[in-house]
TIBAZA-996299 format. One record per atom (N, C-alpha, C): atom name; x, y, z; residue number from 1; chain. Coordinates in pm, whole numbers, always signed. Last residue first. Example, Ala and Ser with C-alpha at 12.3 -4.5 7.8 and 13.67 -1.06 7.14 Angstrom:
BEGIN
R   name        u        v        w   resi   chain
R      N    +1285     -225     +708      2       A
R     CA    +1367     -106     +714      2       A
R      C    +1290       +3     +787      2       A
R      N    +1319     -569     +780      1       A
R     CA    +1230     -450     +780      1       A
R      C    +1320     -330     +780      1       A
REM end
This chain:
BEGIN
R   name        u        v        w   resi   chain
R      N    +1654     -255    -1158     59       A
R     CA    +1686     -347    -1227     59       A
R      C    +1790     -407    -1247     59       A
R      N    +1479      -56     -926     58       A
R     CA    +1625      -85    -1031     58       A
R      C    +1619     -212    -1062     58       A
R      N    +1148      +71     -951     57       A
R     CA    +1271      -15     -890     57       A
R      C    +1397      -31     -983     57       A
R      N     +911     +332     -925     56       A
R     CA     +996     +247    -1021     56       A
R      C    +1127     +170     -893     56       A
R      N     +586     +389     -821     55       A
R     CA     +723     +398     -788     55       A
R      C     +796     +307     -878     55       A
R      N     +351     +433    -1012     54       A
R     CA     +379     +350     -938     54       A
R      C     +537     +356     -922     54       A
R      N     +227     +559    -1278     53       A
R     CA     +236     +616    -1163     53       A
R      C     +310     +538    -1061     53       A
R      N     +177     +426    -1519     52       A
R     CA      +74     +386    -1414     52       A
R      C      +81     +493    -1320     52       A
R      N     +351     +556    -1710     51       A
R     CA     +242     +480    -1760     51       A
R      C     +144     +449    -1648     51       A
R      N     +572     +640    -1591     50       A
R     CA     +499     +715    -1661     50       A
R      C     +378     +673    -1694     50       A
R      N     +662     +566    -1230     49       A
R     CA     +627     +535    -1370     49       A
R      C     +558     +594    -1465     49       A
R      N     +875     +810    -1050     48       A
R     CA     +733     +738    -1082     48       A
R      C     +716     +669    -1223     48       A
R      N    +1144     +776     -872     47       A
R     CA    +1099     +824    -1000     47       A
R      C     +940     +732     -991     47       A
R      N    +1276     +706     -662     46       A
R     CA    +1249     +858     -656     46       A
R      C    +1124     +880     -781     46       A
R      N    +1378     +483     -700     45       A
R     CA    +1272     +466     -638     45       A
R      C    +1243     +597     -607     45       A
R      N    +1631     +498     -886     44       A
R     CA    +1484     +461     -925     44       A
R      C    +1369     +510     -851     44       A
R      N    +1790     +802     -795     43       A
R     CA    +1763     +686     -749     43       A
R      C    +1611     +643     -822     43       A
R      N    +1988     +971     -987     42       A
R     CA    +1855     +983     -946     42       A
R      C    +1793     +858     -919     42       A
R      N    +2236     +962    -1068     41       A
R     CA    +2217    +1058     -946     41       A
R      C    +2058    +1076     -908     41       A
R      N    +2174     +870    -1388     40       A
R     CA    +2283     +876    -1290     40       A
R      C    +2248     +988    -1187     40       A
R      N    +1902     +703    -1451     39       A
R     CA    +1936     +854    -1472     39       A
R      C    +2046     +845    -1361     39       A
R      N    +1797     +409    -1640     38       A
R     CA    +1851     +481    -1543     38       A
R      C    +1914     +585    -1547     38       A
R      N    +1564     +369    -1907     37       A
R     CA    +1716     +384    -1856     37       A
R      C    +1731     +446    -1705     37       A
R      N    +1275     +182    -1827     36       A
R     CA    +1334     +298    -1871     36       A
R      C    +1492     +312    -1836     36       A
R      N     +990      -27    -1858     35       A
R     CA    +1135      -16    -1834     35       A
R      C    +1182     +127    -1886     35       A
R      N     +693     -159    -1717     34       A
R     CA     +762      -58    -1772     34       A
R      C     +924      -40    -1768     34       A
R      N     +553     -327    -1563     33       A
R     CA     +674     -394    -1630     33       A
R      C     +714     -247    -1708     33       A
R      N     +357     -248    -1390     32       A
R     CA     +300     -282    -1498     32       A
R      C     +428     -318    -1597     32       A
R      N     +464     -239    -1107     31       A
R     CA     +333     -313    -1139     31       A
R      C     +292     -336    -1277     31       A
R      N     +753     -226    -1119     30       A
R     CA     +705     -365    -1046     30       A
R      C     +547     -365    -1068     30       A
R      N     +914      -62    -1352     29       A
R     CA     +787      -76    -1270     29       A
R      C     +737     -194    -1231     29       A
R      N    +1273      -37    -1356     28       A
R     CA    +1143      -94    -1387     28       A
R      C    +1038      -73    -1303     28       A
R      N    +1556     +113    -1509     27       A
R     CA    +1448     +138    -1369     27       A
R      C    +1325      +39    -1424     27       A
R      N    +1876      -11    -1571     26       A
R     CA    +1746      +39    -1614     26       A
R      C    +1657      +48    -1446     26       A
R      N    +2220      +58    -1608     25       A
R     CA    +2112      -28    -1582     25       A
R      C    +1944      +48    -1610     25       A
R      N    +2496     +265    -1481     24       A
R     CA    +2398     +206    -1553     24       A
R      C    +2279     +112    -1508     24       A
R      N    +2620     +358    -1251     23       A
R     CA    +2568     +421    -1315     23       A
R      C    +2463     +400    -1443     23       A
R      N    +2558     +174     -917     22       A
R     CA    +2633     +229    -1035     22       A
R      C    +2559     +296    -1138     22       A
R      N    +2437      +96     -688     21       A
R     CA    +2450       -7     -785     21       A
R      C    +2545      +64     -907     21       A
R      N    +2579     +187     -376     20       A
R     CA    +2492     +215     -487     20       A
R      C    +2514      +94     -587     20       A
R      N    +2720     +206     -150     19       A
R     CA    +2633     +106     -154     19       A
R      C    +2522     +141     -277     19       A
R      N    +2940     +361      -94     18       A
R     CA    +2784     +444      -67     18       A
R      C    +2708     +371     -134     18       A
R      N    +3160     +154     -236     17       A
R     CA    +3134     +252     -183     17       A
R      C    +2983     +329     -201     17       A
R      N    +3037     -198     -127     16       A
R     CA    +3110     -114     -213     16       A
R      C    +3108      +14     -161     16       A
R      N    +2787     -277      +79     15       A
R     CA    +2903     -309       -1     15       A
R      C    +2955     -186     -100     15       A
R      N    +2732      -86     +390     14       A
R     CA    +2675     -154     +258     14       A
R      C    +2799     -204     +208     14       A
R      N    +2746     -134     +742     13       A
R     CA    +2804      -88     +611     13       A
R      C    +2763     -171     +498     13       A
R      N    +2711     -245     +978     12       A
R     CA    +2615     -170     +915     12       A
R      C    +2647      -95     +771     12       A
R      N    +3011     -250    +1112     11       A
R     CA    +2873     -307    +1119     11       A
R      C    +2778     -203    +1054     11       A
R      N    +3296     -148    +1147     10       A
R     CA    +3223     -231    +1008     10       A
R      C    +3088     -271    +1027     10       A
R      N    +3303     -231    +1482      9       A
R     CA    +3386     -160    +1362      9       A
R      C    +3324     -233    +1226      9       A
R      N    +3015     -305    +1633      8       A
R     CA    +3163     -322    +1631      8       A
R      C    +3201     -238    +1502      8       A
R      N    +2730     -261    +1828      7       A
R     CA    +2781     -270    +1677      7       A
R      C    +2940     -238    +1691      7       A
R      N    +2756     -508    +2099      6       A
R     CA    +2733     -355    +2033      6       A
R      C    +2741     -380    +1925      6       A
R      N    +2802     -648    +2357      5       A
R     CA    +2742     -689    +2238      5       A
R      C    +2697     -546    +2166      5       A
R      N    +3139     -703    +2538      4       A
R     CA    +2993     -634    +2515      4       A
R      C    +2924     -682    +2375      4       A
R      N    +3227    -1041    +2664      3       A
R     CA    +3266     -920    +2560      3       A
R      C    +3147     -844    +2543      3       A
R      N    +3244    -1132    +2988      2       A
R     CA    +3171    -1132    +2888      2       A
R      C    +3205     -998    +2786      2       A
R      N    +3478    -1282    +3239      1       A
R     CA    +3403    -1139    +3140      1       A
R      C    +3351    -1171    +3021      1       A
REM end
């Protein structure tokens, strides 16, 4: 009998608690390179660059 192929225990979990990167760091615009400090509780991907309007990414 073959074992089933499903998502077992632990499958799909990120690293660390909640999979976040922590409170520090910077948000960077991938388009123009503008950097700004990361605000705890606000993902960089939800912020728009103040210079060009592109969504920011975490650095």
